[in-house]
C-alpha atoms as one frame of an Amber mdcrd trajectory, in Angstrom:
protein
   5.401   2.603 -10.826   4.465   3.587 -14.369   3.720   7.190 -15.186   1.568
   8.339 -18.059   1.646  11.812 -19.579  -0.784  14.299 -18.079  -3.904  14.063
 -20.211  -6.346  16.334 -18.429  -6.287  20.038 -17.785  -3.524  21.298 -15.541
  -0.254  19.728 -14.501   0.862  16.932 -12.217   1.855  13.298 -11.971  -0.680
  10.724 -13.101   0.619   7.340 -11.944  -0.970   4.441 -13.752  -2.671   1.987
 -11.383  -1.205  -1.500 -11.674  -3.335  -4.372 -10.394  -3.100  -8.122  -9.857
  -5.332 -10.990  -8.784  -4.001 -12.449  -5.503  -5.259 -14.805  -2.786  -6.323
 -13.129   0.478  -4.657 -14.512   3.630  -7.633 -13.307   5.733 -10.982 -11.603
   5.185 -10.095  -8.210   3.697 -12.040  -5.017   3.109 -11.599  -2.546   0.297
  -8.621  -0.323   1.196  -6.804  -2.851   3.407  -3.002  -2.696   3.056  -1.265
  -6.095   3.001   2.073  -7.626   2.039   2.662 -10.182  -0.702   4.208 -13.512
   0.210   7.492 -14.283  -1.518   6.655 -17.985  -1.508   6.531 -18.930  -5.189
   3.412 -20.762  -6.377   3.408 -22.009  -9.976   6.200 -19.568 -10.837   4.494
 -16.524  -9.283   3.938 -14.623  -6.070   0.214 -15.237  -5.584  -0.730 -14.938
  -1.907  -1.021 -12.022   0.500   0.296 -12.051   4.080   0.028  -9.820   7.129
   2.438  -6.897   7.295   5.232  -7.198   9.870   7.961  -4.767  10.908  10.709
  -6.680   9.101   8.973  -5.861   5.811   8.931  -2.090   6.338  11.882  -1.228
   8.580  15.159  -0.668   6.775  16.976  -1.639   9.955  15.529  -5.125   9.359
  16.337  -5.015   5.618  12.712  -4.185   4.850  12.189  -5.672   1.424   8.441
  -6.239   1.432   6.158  -6.028  -1.577   2.797  -4.474  -0.730  -0.713  -4.289
  -2.167  -4.062  -2.651  -1.414  -7.356  -4.553  -1.661  -9.601  -3.004  -4.317
 -12.670  -4.923  -3.113 -13.948  -6.914  -0.154 -12.363 -10.396  -0.334 -13.120
 -13.516   1.732 -10.265 -15.363   3.424  -8.662 -17.784   0.956 -10.458 -16.237
  -2.016  -8.954 -14.498  -5.026  -9.423 -10.763  -5.365  -8.089  -7.693  -7.159
  -5.289  -5.693  -5.531  -3.464  -2.485  -6.492   0.329  -2.691  -6.512   0.856
   0.964  -7.417  -1.014   4.087  -8.474  -3.531   6.471  -6.927  -5.327   4.179
  -4.499  -7.873   4.411  -1.687  -6.099   3.086   1.428  -7.278   2.545   5.008
  -5.563   5.314   7.008  -4.633   5.486  10.693  -5.021   8.973  12.133  -5.633
  12.103  10.070  -2.303  12.849   8.348  -1.836  16.106   6.432  -1.632  16.362
   2.656   1.704  15.085   1.353   2.505  13.072   4.484   4.852  10.125   3.856
   3.076   6.879   4.756   4.115   3.287   5.451   2.379   0.024   6.387   1.541
  -0.831   9.969   2.594  -4.258  11.178   0.057  -6.552  12.800  -3.639  -7.063
  12.242  -4.615  -3.438  11.506  -4.066  -3.517   7.707  -3.722   0.270   7.452
  -1.240   2.917   6.403   0.418   5.004   9.120   2.658   8.047   9.126   6.220
   6.953   8.324   8.891   7.469  10.977  12.704   7.292  10.744  13.918   4.158
   8.923  10.488   3.234   7.523  10.080   2.334   3.862   7.811   5.053   2.428
   4.973   3.373   0.515   3.057   6.477  -0.453   2.054  10.076   0.049  -1.337
  11.369   1.168  -3.337  13.103  -1.564  -6.295  14.004   0.639  -7.024  14.546
   4.314  -9.312  11.919   5.857 -12.057  13.075   8.210 -11.308  10.554  10.939
  -9.079   7.670  11.976  -9.942   4.482  10.067 -11.274   6.206   6.941 -10.110
   5.308   3.447  -8.064   8.101   1.871  -6.429   8.701  -1.502  -2.710   7.979
  -1.572  -0.049   7.888  -4.296   1.113   4.317  -3.612   4.035   2.165  -4.767
   3.978  -1.326  -3.298   6.943  -2.514  -5.357   9.780  -0.150  -4.427   8.208
   2.565  -2.373   9.558   6.128  -2.388  12.741   5.685  -0.403  13.398   5.639
   3.320  12.159   8.129   5.909  15.155  10.053   7.200  15.693  11.803  10.519
């Protein structure tokens, strides 16, 4: 994640949003959280995949790379994804400000509250009104922010 100096009034981190054009593995909506396939196509990682537990659990050597859809994208189509930065992400539940978040495996495509041994992909920057809303999160799909401890 790249950081830029604070340019506005006040203090705080201002992570620079890094984006890429990738191919959607399924129909995606803005805010959906997906993984990136490590199958190399023309010298690049270019396709998204569904999140599974092995990508996020450190007990399974979770080494996933993650991205958030920045627009609605049809299955098999190219679209813009955020790999890091301040991003609007589909959120499960109504986590408090600063809650450590990870990706949920399966078809849900949302961020959930991290539990022990999860790779932390971001921290909540706002409280969502209800389950399934898109909320602002400081997100790092490359390395994450460490592992959730006990």
